CHARMM internal coordinates of N, CA and C (Angstrom, degrees):
IC EDIT
DIST 1 N 1 CA 1.4485
DIST 1 CA 1 C 1.4885
ANGL 1 N 1 CA 1 C 112.28
DIST 1 C 2 N 1.2785
ANGL 1 CA 1 C 2 N 118.42
DIHE 1 N 1 CA 1 C 2 N 141.85
DIST 2 N 2 CA 1.4860
ANGL 1 C 2 N 2 CA 123.18
DIHE 1 CA 1 C 2 N 2 CA -176.90
DIST 2 CA 2 C 1.4841
ANGL 2 N 2 CA 2 C 111.88
DIHE 1 C 2 N 2 CA 2 C -76.89
DIST 2 C 3 N 1.3607
ANGL 2 CA 2 C 3 N 116.65
DIHE 2 N 2 CA 2 C 3 N 138.12
DIST 3 N 3 CA 1.4678
ANGL 2 C 3 N 3 CA 120.05
DIHE 2 CA 2 C 3 N 3 CA 179.56
DIST 3 CA 3 C 1.5796
ANGL 3 N 3 CA 3 C 108.54
DIHE 2 C 3 N 3 CA 3 C -72.88
DIST 3 C 4 N 1.2973
ANGL 3 CA 3 C 4 N 113.87
DIHE 3 N 3 CA 3 C 4 N 148.87
DIST 4 N 4 CA 1.4690
ANGL 3 C 4 N 4 CA 119.00
DIHE 3 CA 3 C 4 N 4 CA 176.10
DIST 4 CA 4 C 1.4407
ANGL 4 N 4 CA 4 C 110.17
DIHE 3 C 4 N 4 CA 4 C -75.09
DIST 4 C 5 N 1.4289
ANGL 4 CA 4 C 5 N 115.16
DIHE 4 N 4 CA 4 C 5 N 119.73
DIST 5 N 5 CA 1.4678
ANGL 4 C 5 N 5 CA 117.44
DIHE 4 CA 4 C 5 N 5 CA 179.90
DIST 5 CA 5 C 1.4945
ANGL 5 N 5 CA 5 C 113.27
DIHE 4 C 5 N 5 CA 5 C -76.67
DIST 5 C 6 N 1.2553
ANGL 5 CA 5 C 6 N 122.78
DIHE 5 N 5 CA 5 C 6 N -14.82
DIST 6 N 6 CA 1.4166
ANGL 5 C 6 N 6 CA 128.00
DIHE 5 CA 5 C 6 N 6 CA 174.93
DIST 6 CA 6 C 1.5398
ANGL 6 N 6 CA 6 C 108.08
DIHE 5 C 6 N 6 CA 6 C -101.26
DIST 6 C 7 N 1.2324
ANGL 6 CA 6 C 7 N 113.55
DIHE 6 N 6 CA 6 C 7 N 73.98
DIST 7 N 7 CA 1.5423
ANGL 6 C 7 N 7 CA 115.37
DIHE 6 CA 6 C 7 N 7 CA -179.94
DIST 7 CA 7 C 1.5786
ANGL 7 N 7 CA 7 C 114.18
DIHE 6 C 7 N 7 CA 7 C -68.16
DIST 7 C 8 N 1.2750
ANGL 7 CA 7 C 8 N 112.46
DIHE 7 N 7 CA 7 C 8 N 144.63
DIST 8 N 8 CA 1.4654
ANGL 7 C 8 N 8 CA 121.03
DIHE 7 CA 7 C 8 N 8 CA -176.68
DIST 8 CA 8 C 1.5498
ANGL 8 N 8 CA 8 C 104.27
DIHE 7 C 8 N 8 CA 8 C -82.53
DIST 8 C 9 N 1.3233
ANGL 8 CA 8 C 9 N 114.28
DIHE 8 N 8 CA 8 C 9 N 124.65
DIST 9 N 9 CA 1.4726
ANGL 8 C 9 N 9 CA 119.25
DIHE 8 CA 8 C 9 N 9 CA 179.54
DIST 9 CA 9 C 1.5218
ANGL 9 N 9 CA 9 C 105.70
DIHE 8 C 9 N 9 CA 9 C -114.78
DIST 9 C 10 N 1.3539
ANGL 9 CA 9 C 10 N 115.31
DIHE 9 N 9 CA 9 C 10 N 133.74
DIST 10 N 10 CA 1.4190
ANGL 9 C 10 N 10 CA 121.24
DIHE 9 CA 9 C 10 N 10 CA 175.46
DIST 10 CA 10 C 1.5183
ANGL 10 N 10 CA 10 C 106.26
DIHE 9 C 10 N 10 CA 10 C -96.06
DIST 10 C 11 N 1.3245
ANGL 10 CA 10 C 11 N 113.16
DIHE 10 N 10 CA 10 C 11 N 117.34
DIST 11 N 11 CA 1.4304
ANGL 10 C 11 N 11 CA 121.02
DIHE 10 CA 10 C 11 N 11 CA 178.38
DIST 11 CA 11 C 1.5344
ANGL 11 N 11 CA 11 C 112.62
DIHE 10 C 11 N 11 CA 11 C -86.25
DIST 11 C 12 N 1.3223
ANGL 11 CA 11 C 12 N 116.87
DIHE 11 N 11 CA 11 C 12 N 140.85
DIST 12 N 12 CA 1.4562
ANGL 11 C 12 N 12 CA 117.70
DIHE 11 CA 11 C 12 N 12 CA -178.61
DIST 12 CA 12 C 1.5283
ANGL 12 N 12 CA 12 C 111.05
DIHE 11 C 12 N 12 CA 12 C -74.86
DIST 12 C 13 N 1.3332
ANGL 12 CA 12 C 13 N 113.01
DIHE 12 N 12 CA 12 C 13 N 147.62
DIST 13 N 13 CA 1.4348
ANGL 12 C 13 N 13 CA 119.64
DIHE 12 CA 12 C 13 N 13 CA -174.57
DIST 13 CA 13 C 1.5674
ANGL 13 N 13 CA 13 C 107.18
DIHE 12 C 13 N 13 CA 13 C -77.18
DIST 13 C 14 N 1.3182
ANGL 13 CA 13 C 14 N 115.55
DIHE 13 N 13 CA 13 C 14 N 148.48
DIST 14 N 14 CA 1.4236
ANGL 13 C 14 N 14 CA 119.14
DIHE 13 CA 13 C 14 N 14 CA 179.52
DIST 14 CA 14 C 1.5080
ANGL 14 N 14 CA 14 C 105.63
DIHE 13 C 14 N 14 CA 14 C -88.43
DIST 14 C 15 N 1.3193
ANGL 14 CA 14 C 15 N 116.44
DIHE 14 N 14 CA 14 C 15 N 129.91
DIST 15 N 15 CA 1.4203
ANGL 14 C 15 N 15 CA 119.51
DIHE 14 CA 14 C 15 N 15 CA -175.25
DIST 15 CA 15 C 1.4865
ANGL 15 N 15 CA 15 C 114.96
DIHE 14 C 15 N 15 CA 15 C -94.82
DIST 15 C 16 N 1.3035
ANGL 15 CA 15 C 16 N 118.35
DIHE 15 N 15 CA 15 C 16 N -24.22
DIST 16 N 16 CA 1.5124
ANGL 15 C 16 N 16 CA 118.47
DIHE 15 CA 15 C 16 N 16 CA -175.46
DIST 16 CA 16 C 1.5074
ANGL 16 N 16 CA 16 C 113.60
DIHE 15 C 16 N 16 CA 16 C -120.68
DIST 16 C 17 N 1.2594
ANGL 16 CA 16 C 17 N 123.18
DIHE 16 N 16 CA 16 C 17 N 30.42
DIST 17 N 17 CA 1.4648
ANGL 16 C 17 N 17 CA 124.51
DIHE 16 CA 16 C 17 N 17 CA -179.09
DIST 17 CA 17 C 1.4971
ANGL 17 N 17 CA 17 C 105.43
DIHE 16 C 17 N 17 CA 17 C -96.66
DIST 17 C 18 N 1.2987
ANGL 17 CA 17 C 18 N 113.10
DIHE 17 N 17 CA 17 C 18 N 158.08
DIST 18 N 18 CA 1.4112
ANGL 17 C 18 N 18 CA 123.17
DIHE 17 CA 17 C 18 N 18 CA 176.30
DIST 18 CA 18 C 1.6586
ANGL 18 N 18 CA 18 C 105.66
DIHE 17 C 18 N 18 CA 18 C -125.35
DIST 18 C 19 N 1.2540
ANGL 18 CA 18 C 19 N 118.23
DIHE 18 N 18 CA 18 C 19 N 158.83
DIST 19 N 19 CA 1.5006
ANGL 18 C 19 N 19 CA 119.44
DIHE 18 CA 18 C 19 N 19 CA -177.76
DIST 19 CA 19 C 1.5123
ANGL 19 N 19 CA 19 C 113.13
DIHE 18 C 19 N 19 CA 19 C -59.17
DIST 19 C 20 N 1.3594
ANGL 19 CA 19 C 20 N 116.36
DIHE 19 N 19 CA 19 C 20 N -30.13
DIST 20 N 20 CA 1.3938
ANGL 19 C 20 N 20 CA 118.01
DIHE 19 CA 19 C 20 N 20 CA -179.51
DIST 20 CA 20 C 1.5124
ANGL 20 N 20 CA 20 C 114.59
DIHE 19 C 20 N 20 CA 20 C -78.97
DIST 20 C 21 N 1.3112
ANGL 20 CA 20 C 21 N 116.19
DIHE 20 N 20 CA 20 C 21 N -29.22
DIST 21 N 21 CA 1.4126
ANGL 20 C 21 N 21 CA 123.36
DIHE 20 CA 20 C 21 N 21 CA -174.75
DIST 21 CA 21 C 1.4909
ANGL 21 N 21 CA 21 C 113.73
DIHE 20 C 21 N 21 CA 21 C -68.12
DIST 21 C 22 N 1.2838
ANGL 21 CA 21 C 22 N 122.27
DIHE 21 N 21 CA 21 C 22 N 129.75
DIST 22 N 22 CA 1.5110
ANGL 21 C 22 N 22 CA 127.75
DIHE 21 CA 21 C 22 N 22 CA -178.94
DIST 22 CA 22 C 1.6100
ANGL 22 N 22 CA 22 C 107.04
DIHE 21 C 22 N 22 CA 22 C -89.34
DIST 22 C 23 N 1.2729
ANGL 22 CA 22 C 23 N 113.07
DIHE 22 N 22 CA 22 C 23 N 136.59
DIST 23 N 23 CA 1.4350
ANGL 22 C 23 N 23 CA 118.41
DIHE 22 CA 22 C 23 N 23 CA 177.79
DIST 23 CA 23 C 1.5276
ANGL 23 N 23 CA 23 C 102.63
DIHE 22 C 23 N 23 CA 23 C -106.05
DIST 23 C 24 N 1.3700
ANGL 23 CA 23 C 24 N 114.31
DIHE 23 N 23 CA 23 C 24 N 112.08
DIST 24 N 24 CA 1.4808
ANGL 23 C 24 N 24 CA 121.47
DIHE 23 CA 23 C 24 N 24 CA -175.05
DIST 24 CA 24 C 1.5910
ANGL 24 N 24 CA 24 C 104.11
DIHE 23 C 24 N 24 CA 24 C -130.27
DIST 24 C 25 N 1.3021
ANGL 24 CA 24 C 25 N 112.99
DIHE 24 N 24 CA 24 C 25 N 125.35
DIST 25 N 25 CA 1.4884
ANGL 24 C 25 N 25 CA 120.46
DIHE 24 CA 24 C 25 N 25 CA 177.56
DIST 25 CA 25 C 1.4555
ANGL 25 N 25 CA 25 C 109.50
DIHE 24 C 25 N 25 CA 25 C -73.61
DIST 25 C 26 N 1.4491
ANGL 25 CA 25 C 26 N 114.38
DIHE 25 N 25 CA 25 C 26 N -48.47
DIST 26 N 26 CA 1.5138
ANGL 25 C 26 N 26 CA 116.47
DIHE 25 CA 25 C 26 N 26 CA -178.44
DIST 26 CA 26 C 1.4757
ANGL 26 N 26 CA 26 C 105.61
DIHE 25 C 26 N 26 CA 26 C -130.92
DIST 26 C 27 N 1.3199
ANGL 26 CA 26 C 27 N 121.35
DIHE 26 N 26 CA 26 C 27 N 110.70
DIST 27 N 27 CA 1.3602
ANGL 26 C 27 N 27 CA 126.05
DIHE 26 CA 26 C 27 N 27 CA 177.72
DIST 27 CA 27 C 1.5196
ANGL 27 N 27 CA 27 C 115.90
DIHE 26 C 27 N 27 CA 27 C -60.71
DIST 27 C 28 N 1.2915
ANGL 27 CA 27 C 28 N 124.13
DIHE 27 N 27 CA 27 C 28 N 151.72
DIST 28 N 28 CA 1.4280
ANGL 27 C 28 N 28 CA 124.67
DIHE 27 CA 27 C 28 N 28 CA -177.39
DIST 28 CA 28 C 1.5289
ANGL 28 N 28 CA 28 C 110.04
DIHE 27 C 28 N 28 CA 28 C -62.38
DIST 28 C 29 N 1.2992
ANGL 28 CA 28 C 29 N 116.17
DIHE 28 N 28 CA 28 C 29 N 140.53
DIST 29 N 29 CA 1.4793
ANGL 28 C 29 N 29 CA 117.45
DIHE 28 CA 28 C 29 N 29 CA 179.08
DIST 29 CA 29 C 1.5156
ANGL 29 N 29 CA 29 C 114.49
DIHE 28 C 29 N 29 CA 29 C -82.75
DIST 29 C 30 N 1.4153
ANGL 29 CA 29 C 30 N 117.18
DIHE 29 N 29 CA 29 C 30 N -9.44
DIST 30 N 30 CA 1.4609
ANGL 29 C 30 N 30 CA 119.95
DIHE 29 CA 29 C 30 N 30 CA -179.08
DIST 30 CA 30 C 1.5227
ANGL 30 N 30 CA 30 C 106.66
DIHE 29 C 30 N 30 CA 30 C -123.45
DIST 30 C 31 N 1.2786
ANGL 30 CA 30 C 31 N 115.06
DIHE 30 N 30 CA 30 C 31 N 161.60
DIST 31 N 31 CA 1.4602
ANGL 30 C 31 N 31 CA 123.81
DIHE 30 CA 30 C 31 N 31 CA 173.92
DIST 31 CA 31 C 1.4435
ANGL 31 N 31 CA 31 C 110.88
DIHE 30 C 31 N 31 CA 31 C -65.87
DIST 31 C 32 N 1.2934
ANGL 31 CA 31 C 32 N 121.43
DIHE 31 N 31 CA 31 C 32 N 116.87
DIST 32 N 32 CA 1.4526
ANGL 31 C 32 N 32 CA 123.02
DIHE 31 CA 31 C 32 N 32 CA -174.74
DIST 32 CA 32 C 1.5246
ANGL 32 N 32 CA 32 C 110.46
DIHE 31 C 32 N 32 CA 32 C -69.61
DIST 32 C 33 N 1.3565
ANGL 32 CA 32 C 33 N 119.29
DIHE 32 N 32 CA 32 C 33 N -26.14
DIST 33 N 33 CA 1.4439
ANGL 32 C 33 N 33 CA 119.60
DIHE 32 CA 32 C 33 N 33 CA 177.60
DIST 33 CA 33 C 1.5558
ANGL 33 N 33 CA 33 C 116.78
DIHE 32 C 33 N 33 CA 33 C -67.11
DIST 33 C 34 N 1.3783
ANGL 33 CA 33 C 34 N 114.58
DIHE 33 N 33 CA 33 C 34 N -15.52
DIST 34 N 34 CA 1.4147
ANGL 33 C 34 N 34 CA 122.62
DIHE 33 CA 33 C 34 N 34 CA -179.58
DIST 34 CA 34 C 1.5053
ANGL 34 N 34 CA 34 C 112.40
DIHE 33 C 34 N 34 CA 34 C -92.15
DIST 34 C 35 N 1.3151
ANGL 34 CA 34 C 35 N 123.64
DIHE 34 N 34 CA 34 C 35 N -1.59
DIST 35 N 35 CA 1.4167
ANGL 34 C 35 N 35 CA 128.45
DIHE 34 CA 34 C 35 N 35 CA -172.59
DIST 35 CA 35 C 1.6172
ANGL 35 N 35 CA 35 C 105.42
DIHE 34 C 35 N 35 CA 35 C -95.01
DIST 35 C 36 N 1.2994
ANGL 35 CA 35 C 36 N 115.96
DIHE 35 N 35 CA 35 C 36 N 115.22
DIST 36 N 36 CA 1.5295
ANGL 35 C 36 N 36 CA 118.22
DIHE 35 CA 35 C 36 N 36 CA -177.28
DIST 36 CA 36 C 1.4700
ANGL 36 N 36 CA 36 C 113.58
DIHE 35 C 36 N 36 CA 36 C -106.12
DIST 36 C 37 N 1.3952
ANGL 36 CA 36 C 37 N 121.36
DIHE 36 N 36 CA 36 C 37 N -10.47
DIST 37 N 37 CA 1.4049
ANGL 36 C 37 N 37 CA 120.90
DIHE 36 CA 36 C 37 N 37 CA -175.80
DIST 37 CA 37 C 1.5180
ANGL 37 N 37 CA 37 C 120.33
DIHE 36 C 37 N 37 CA 37 C -60.74
DIST 37 C 38 N 1.3827
ANGL 37 CA 37 C 38 N 119.51
DIHE 37 N 37 CA 37 C 38 N -46.18
DIST 38 N 38 CA 1.4584
ANGL 37 C 38 N 38 CA 116.88
DIHE 37 CA 37 C 38 N 38 CA -179.08
DIST 38 CA 38 C 1.5958
ANGL 38 N 38 CA 38 C 113.65
DIHE 37 C 38 N 38 CA 38 C -60.54
DIST 38 C 39 N 1.3080
ANGL 38 CA 38 C 39 N 119.65
DIHE 38 N 38 CA 38 C 39 N -46.48
DIST 39 N 39 CA 1.4585
ANGL 38 C 39 N 39 CA 119.61
DIHE 38 CA 38 C 39 N 39 CA 175.97
DIST 39 CA 39 C 1.4995
ANGL 39 N 39 CA 39 C 113.31
DIHE 38 C 39 N 39 CA 39 C -62.79
DIST 39 C 40 N 1.2990
ANGL 39 CA 39 C 40 N 117.07
DIHE 39 N 39 CA 39 C 40 N -39.03
DIST 40 N 40 CA 1.4940
ANGL 39 C 40 N 40 CA 119.55
DIHE 39 CA 39 C 40 N 40 CA -179.62
DIST 40 CA 40 C 1.4974
ANGL 40 N 40 CA 40 C 109.51
DIHE 39 C 40 N 40 CA 40 C -67.11
DIST 40 C 41 N 1.3247
ANGL 40 CA 40 C 41 N 118.50
DIHE 40 N 40 CA 40 C 41 N -38.61
DIST 41 N 41 CA 1.4417
ANGL 40 C 41 N 41 CA 122.46
DIHE 40 CA 40 C 41 N 41 CA -178.78
DIST 41 CA 41 C 1.5739
ANGL 41 N 41 CA 41 C 108.83
DIHE 40 C 41 N 41 CA 41 C -63.29
DIST 41 C 42 N 1.2832
ANGL 41 CA 41 C 42 N 113.88
DIHE 41 N 41 CA 41 C 42 N -45.27
DIST 42 N 42 CA 1.5009
ANGL 41 C 42 N 42 CA 118.53
DIHE 41 CA 41 C 42 N 42 CA -179.02
DIST 42 CA 42 C 1.5095
ANGL 42 N 42 CA 42 C 111.17
DIHE 41 C 42 N 42 CA 42 C -63.42
DIST 42 C 43 N 1.3797
ANGL 42 CA 42 C 43 N 118.39
DIHE 42 N 42 CA 42 C 43 N -42.19
DIST 43 N 43 CA 1.4318
ANGL 42 C 43 N 43 CA 123.59
DIHE 42 CA 42 C 43 N 43 CA 178.84
DIST 43 CA 43 C 1.6146
ANGL 43 N 43 CA 43 C 109.66
DIHE 42 C 43 N 43 CA 43 C -59.42
DIST 43 C 44 N 1.2935
ANGL 43 CA 43 C 44 N 110.12
DIHE 43 N 43 CA 43 C 44 N -52.65
DIST 44 N 44 CA 1.4781
ANGL 43 C 44 N 44 CA 117.07
DIHE 43 CA 43 C 44 N 44 CA -179.55
DIST 44 CA 44 C 1.5333
ANGL 44 N 44 CA 44 C 113.72
DIHE 43 C 44 N 44 CA 44 C -53.26
DIST 44 C 45 N 1.3548
ANGL 44 CA 44 C 45 N 113.60
DIHE 44 N 44 CA 44 C 45 N -45.62
DIST 45 N 45 CA 1.4299
ANGL 44 C 45 N 45 CA 115.90
DIHE 44 CA 44 C 45 N 45 CA -177.62
DIST 45 CA 45 C 1.5707
ANGL 45 N 45 CA 45 C 110.62
DIHE 44 C 45 N 45 CA 45 C -68.70
DIST 45 C 46 N 1.3542
ANGL 45 CA 45 C 46 N 115.51
DIHE 45 N 45 CA 45 C 46 N -38.25
DIST 46 N 46 CA 1.4699
ANGL 45 C 46 N 46 CA 116.04
DIHE 45 CA 45 C 46 N 46 CA 177.68
DIST 46 CA 46 C 1.5608
ANGL 46 N 46 CA 46 C 111.32
DIHE 45 C 46 N 46 CA 46 C -63.85
DIST 46 C 47 N 1.3492
ANGL 46 CA 46 C 47 N 115.30
DIHE 46 N 46 CA 46 C 47 N -38.73
DIST 47 N 47 CA 1.4862
ANGL 46 C 47 N 47 CA 118.15
DIHE 46 CA 46 C 47 N 47 CA -179.53
DIST 47 CA 47 C 1.5726
ANGL 47 N 47 CA 47 C 108.39
DIHE 46 C 47 N 47 CA 47 C -66.46
DIST 47 C 48 N 1.2938
ANGL 47 CA 47 C 48 N 119.31
DIHE 47 N 47 CA 47 C 48 N -40.06
DIST 48 N 48 CA 1.4367
ANGL 47 C 48 N 48 CA 124.42
DIHE 47 CA 47 C 48 N 48 CA 178.90
DIST 48 CA 48 C 1.5016
ANGL 48 N 48 CA 48 C 109.07
DIHE 47 C 48 N 48 CA 48 C -58.86
DIST 48 C 49 N 1.3380
ANGL 48 CA 48 C 49 N 116.79
DIHE 48 N 48 CA 48 C 49 N -47.01
DIST 49 N 49 CA 1.5434
ANGL 48 C 49 N 49 CA 120.55
DIHE 48 CA 48 C 49 N 49 CA -176.39
DIST 49 CA 49 C 1.5382
ANGL 49 N 49 CA 49 C 108.69
DIHE 48 C 49 N 49 CA 49 C -68.88
DIST 49 C 50 N 1.3532
ANGL 49 CA 49 C 50 N 116.06
DIHE 49 N 49 CA 49 C 50 N -34.72
DIST 50 N 50 CA 1.5260
ANGL 49 C 50 N 50 CA 113.68
DIHE 49 CA 49 C 50 N 50 CA -178.18
DIST 50 CA 50 C 1.5499
ANGL 50 N 50 CA 50 C 110.31
DIHE 49 C 50 N 50 CA 50 C -75.52
DIST 50 C 51 N 1.3521
ANGL 50 CA 50 C 51 N 118.21
DIHE 50 N 50 CA 50 C 51 N -32.26
DIST 51 N 51 CA 1.3964
ANGL 50 C 51 N 51 CA 120.01
DIHE 50 CA 50 C 51 N 51 CA 179.47
DIST 51 CA 51 C 1.5570
ANGL 51 N 51 CA 51 C 109.08
DIHE 50 C 51 N 51 CA 51 C -69.65
DIST 51 C 52 N 1.3240
ANGL 51 CA 51 C 52 N 119.19
DIHE 51 N 51 CA 51 C 52 N -37.66
DIST 52 N 52 CA 1.4003
ANGL 51 C 52 N 52 CA 121.71
DIHE 51 CA 51 C 52 N 52 CA 174.84
DIST 52 CA 52 C 1.4978
ANGL 52 N 52 CA 52 C 113.67
DIHE 51 C 52 N 52 CA 52 C -60.90
DIST 52 C 53 N 1.3226
ANGL 52 CA 52 C 53 N 118.08
DIHE 52 N 52 CA 52 C 53 N -35.68
DIST 53 N 53 CA 1.3608
ANGL 52 C 53 N 53 CA 124.67
DIHE 52 CA 52 C 53 N 53 CA -177.90
DIST 53 CA 53 C 1.6003
ANGL 53 N 53 CA 53 C 115.47
DIHE 52 C 53 N 53 CA 53 C -80.63
DIST 53 C 54 N 1.2585
ANGL 53 CA 53 C 54 N 113.00
DIHE 53 N 53 CA 53 C 54 N -12.84
DIST 54 N 54 CA 1.4904
ANGL 53 C 54 N 54 CA 118.38
DIHE 53 CA 53 C 54 N 54 CA -177.64
DIST 54 CA 54 C 1.5247
ANGL 54 N 54 CA 54 C 113.04
DIHE 53 C 54 N 54 CA 54 C -74.46
DIST 54 C 55 N 1.3283
ANGL 54 CA 54 C 55 N 115.97
DIHE 54 N 54 CA 54 C 55 N 150.95
DIST 55 N 55 CA 1.3920
ANGL 54 C 55 N 55 CA 122.85
DIHE 54 CA 54 C 55 N 55 CA 177.71
DIST 55 CA 55 C 1.5970
ANGL 55 N 55 CA 55 C 105.61
DIHE 54 C 55 N 55 CA 55 C -71.43
DIST 55 C 56 N 1.3458
ANGL 55 CA 55 C 56 N 115.16
DIHE 55 N 55 CA 55 C 56 N 135.10
DIST 56 N 56 CA 1.4898
ANGL 55 C 56 N 56 CA 116.57
DIHE 55 CA 55 C 56 N 56 CA -171.00
DIST 56 CA 56 C 1.5628
ANGL 56 N 56 CA 56 C 109.37
DIHE 55 C 56 N 56 CA 56 C -75.48
DIST 56 C 57 N 1.3011
ANGL 56 CA 56 C 57 N 117.88
DIHE 56 N 56 CA 56 C 57 N -14.54
DIST 57 N 57 CA 1.4690
ANGL 56 C 57 N 57 CA 119.19
DIHE 56 CA 56 C 57 N 57 CA -179.70
DIST 57 CA 57 C 1.5436
ANGL 57 N 57 CA 57 C 113.85
DIHE 56 C 57 N 57 CA 57 C -101.85
DIST 57 C 58 N 1.3158
ANGL 57 CA 57 C 58 N 116.16
DIHE 57 N 57 CA 57 C 58 N 1.53
DIST 58 N 58 CA 1.4228
ANGL 57 C 58 N 58 CA 119.30
DIHE 57 CA 57 C 58 N 58 CA -178.19
DIST 58 CA 58 C 1.5533
ANGL 58 N 58 CA 58 C 114.67
DIHE 57 C 58 N 58 CA 58 C -73.76
DIST 58 C 59 N 1.3766
ANGL 58 CA 58 C 59 N 117.16
DIHE 58 N 58 CA 58 C 59 N 159.95
DIST 59 N 59 CA 1.4420
ANGL 58 C 59 N 59 CA 117.59
DIHE 58 CA 58 C 59 N 59 CA -174.43
DIST 59 CA 59 C 1.5006
ANGL 59 N 59 CA 59 C 109.00
DIHE 58 C 59 N 59 CA 59 C -67.52
DIST 59 C 60 N 1.2463
ANGL 59 CA 59 C 60 N 121.47
DIHE 59 N 59 CA 59 C 60 N -33.45
DIST 60 N 60 CA 1.4683
ANGL 59 C 60 N 60 CA 124.27
DIHE 59 CA 59 C 60 N 60 CA -179.31
DIST 60 CA 60 C 1.5309
ANGL 60 N 60 CA 60 C 112.64
DIHE 59 C 60 N 60 CA 60 C -66.22
DIST 60 C 61 N 1.2948
ANGL 60 CA 60 C 61 N 115.73
DIHE 60 N 60 CA 60 C 61 N -37.44
DIST 61 N 61 CA 1.4815
ANGL 60 C 61 N 61 CA 119.24
DIHE 60 CA 60 C 61 N 61 CA 178.54
DIST 61 CA 61 C 1.5085
ANGL 61 N 61 CA 61 C 109.00
DIHE 60 C 61 N 61 CA 61 C -72.30
DIST 61 C 62 N 1.3349
ANGL 61 CA 61 C 62 N 116.63
DIHE 61 N 61 CA 61 C 62 N -37.47
DIST 62 N 62 CA 1.4818
ANGL 61 C 62 N 62 CA 117.61
DIHE 61 CA 61 C 62 N 62 CA -179.01
DIST 62 CA 62 C 1.5690
ANGL 62 N 62 CA 62 C 109.04
DIHE 61 C 62 N 62 CA 62 C -71.03
DIST 62 C 63 N 1.3603
ANGL 62 CA 62 C 63 N 116.59
DIHE 62 N 62 CA 62 C 63 N -30.87
DIST 63 N 63 CA 1.4792
ANGL 62 C 63 N 63 CA 117.12
DIHE 62 CA 62 C 63 N 63 CA 176.31
DIST 63 CA 63 C 1.5706
ANGL 63 N 63 CA 63 C 110.79
DIHE 62 C 63 N 63 CA 63 C -65.91
DIST 63 C 64 N 1.3971
ANGL 63 CA 63 C 64 N 113.24
DIHE 63 N 63 CA 63 C 64 N -45.44
DIST 64 N 64 CA 1.4554
ANGL 63 C 64 N 64 CA 117.29
DIHE 63 CA 63 C 64 N 64 CA -178.37
DIST 64 CA 64 C 1.5946
ANGL 64 N 64 CA 64 C 112.21
DIHE 63 C 64 N 64 CA 64 C -64.56
DIST 64 C 65 N 1.3742
ANGL 64 CA 64 C 65 N 114.01
DIHE 64 N 64 CA 64 C 65 N -32.07
DIST 65 N 65 CA 1.4515
ANGL 64 C 65 N 65 CA 114.79
DIHE 64 CA 64 C 65 N 65 CA -177.41
DIST 65 CA 65 C 1.5846
ANGL 65 N 65 CA 65 C 109.16
DIHE 64 C 65 N 65 CA 65 C -75.56
DIST 65 C 66 N 1.3098
ANGL 65 CA 65 C 66 N 119.44
DIHE 65 N 65 CA 65 C 66 N -22.57
DIST 66 N 66 CA 1.4068
ANGL 65 C 66 N 66 CA 123.14
DIHE 65 CA 65 C 66 N 66 CA -179.45
DIST 66 CA 66 C 1.4709
ANGL 66 N 66 CA 66 C 106.71
DIHE 65 C 66 N 66 CA 66 C -80.99
END
COOR INIT
IC SEED 1 N 1 CA 1 C
IC BUILD
């Protein structure tokens, strides 16, 4: 019979963690407050979707086109 390649591993329970405490193996090497790309990416995709949904003859679309 073939061995299961996805072996089941029993992980040890954490004894001193609290719900608020974050368990991080490797902390970030940069200050996370100075990273702007993820929110900017989300904003740009939302703007792109809203412009696609706009009426092409509306005043708002004409304003954006100018």
